[in-house]
C-alpha positions, 0 to 999 in steps of 0.5 A, a space after each residue: 483042046 480036049 479039056 476045053 471041050 469037056 468043060 462046057 458039056 459038064 456045065 451044060 449038064 449042070 445047068 440042065 439038072 438045075 433047070 430040071 430041079 427048078 421045074 420040079 420045085 415050081 411044079 410041086 409048089 403050083 400043085 400045092 397051091 391048087 390043092 390049097 385053093 380047092 380045099 378052101 373052096 370046099 370048106 367055104 361050100 360046107 360053111 354056106 351049106 351049114 348056114 342055110 
């Protein structure tokens, strides 16, 4: 019985670690997307200023 009680806790920890890694990856991707968006906006503004 003791072994059966230990196995779910180990699985739960693995699931928590997997979810945390997934959250970190998604956070990093969203930050990269935001930075790319801001950089592209700055480049567009510079091009428009050069045209005028």
